[in-house]
N, C-alpha and C positions, 0 to 999 in steps of 0.2 A: 584760490578756491578752497572750499572747506567741505569735508565729508562729515555728515552727522547722521545718527540713527534716531528714528522716531522712538519714543518711549513705548508706544503701543498703537495698534490699529485694529479696526474691526472690519472684517470682510464677510458680508452676508449676501446670499443670492440664490438663484435657482436656475436650472437649465433643463430644457426639454429637448430630447433628440428623437429623430424620426428616421427609420430605415424600413421602407415599405416596398416590397416587390409586388407591384400591382398585378402584373402578369409575368409569364416566364421571360418576357423580353423588355418589360418596362419597370423602372425602378426610380423611386424618389427618396432622396436623403436630405436631411437638414437638421438644424438646431435653432433654438431661440434661448437667449440668456437674459437674465436681469441681475445686476450687480450693484450692491450698495457698499462701497469701499471708502472708508474714512479714517483719518488719524484720530484715535481715541484720545491720545495724549501726545503732544509734541510741543512742550513749553519753551524749549531753547533752540528753536529752529532758526536758521539764517535764511532770509528771503533774498535770493539773488536778483530778483526783479527790482528791488529798491535799495540794495546795499552794494556799494562798491567793494571790490575785493582788494587784496594787497597789491595786485598788479597795477591798479590805477595809481595808488599812492607812490609806488616805486618809480613810475614814469613822470608823474606830475610833481613838480617841486616849486620852490619859491619863484615868483611871487604868489603862486596859488596856494591856498590853504589845504592841508591834508584833510581828508574826510574820515569820519568814523567808519571803521571796517567791521564787517561781519557782526552787526548789531543783532542780538537775539530777539526773536518775536515768537508769540504763541500761535501755532498753526493747528491747534487742536480743533477738530470738527471739519477740517478741509478735506476735500476728496483726494484720494490717492492719484498720483499721476498715471496717465495712460491706462485708465480703467473706465471705459465707457459704460454707462448704465445699462444700455440695451445693445445686443448684437443679434443678428439674424442671418441665416444662410439656408438656401434651398437649392438643390441640384436635381436635375431630371436627365435620365438617359434611356435610350431605346436601342435594342439590338436587332439588327437586320441580318438574318442568316442568308448568306449568298450561296449556299450549297457547296459545290466543289471550288468555288472562287474564294471563299473565306467569310469574313464577318465585318459588318460596318456598324459603328456605334456613334451616333451623334449625341451630344450632351450640351446642356446649358446650366450655368450656375449664377446665382445672384447673391451678393453679400451686402449687408448694410450694418452700420454701427452709428450709435448716437454720438454726440459731441463728448469730448473729454478734455482734461487739462494735462498739459505736458510738463507742468512744473508743480512743485509742492505747495506754492502759495496760491494757486488757482488764480493767477493774474489774468487780466483781460487779454494781454498779448500772448498768453500761453494757452489759449483755447485752440483745440483742434476741432474743427467743425464736423458735424455729422457727414458721413460719406457713404457712397455705394459703389459697387463695381460688378460688372457683368462679364462673364467669360463664356465663350462658345468653343466647342471642340468637335472634331470629326476624326474618329480613329478607325483605321482599317487593320485587320489581322488576317494573315494568310491561313489556310486550313491547317498547316503544320505548326502554326505559331512561330515560324522562323522569320517572317518578314512583318514589320509593323510600320505603318505610316500614320502620323498624327498631325493634323492641321488644326491650328488654334488661333483665336483672337482673345486677348486678355484686355480688360478694362475698356470694353466696347464704348462706354460713354465718352471717353477721351476728354474728360473734364479735369481741371486742375484740382487735385485733392491733396490736402496736407496729411501727412502721416505722423508728423511730429513738429513741435515748435519749441525752441529753446529761448526762454525769456531771461534776459540778463539786465543788469542795471544800465549798461551803456549800449546794448545791442539786442536785437531779436533775430534769431535765425530759424529757418524752417526747412523741412525735407518734404518731398512730394512723391506721390505714386508715380511710377513710370507712365508715360502717355500710352495711348492705344498701341498694343504690341501684337504682331501677328507673325506667323511663321509655319514651317513644316519641319517635323522631325522624322527621320527615317532610321529604323533599327533593323539589324540583321543578326540572328543568333547562329553562330557556327556550331556545327554538330561535332 
């Protein structure tokens, strides 16, 4: 394996954020981003998707021929890894005052991002597809803020979503979002 640094990169973009308290009890938060992130100059990069590394040649011996290792290639103009062009998140919550019983706060959040590349060469097997995730939450707080109960569902869609792909010459590996996850958290503050 080889570690190299790009000569230069250009990262341009814009972000808009929203934090709007519609009423005393209703609030919307969110953001939207656009990102254009590319290598400006990366003339001596090593593309792991098409180059064997030294480990291959150390394992393979005669009668098999050794392969050229870590052959440099120009990746100038390629997108930076793990840099989706667009991302978006919006969250809404409402507070229900329950008087002497406490407070109840249901909320929902939706996140989306466009596809991105997980490797420097922008190889087809290194594409992380566009993905979305919805979270729901119901929080209870006692009047003294001493007791909290938080019920949640994360990744409501329960779809198989890649969060990263490792593209190599002899392999491709991927990591995924957890499946739908739900639970309850209970908190107590000792005085």
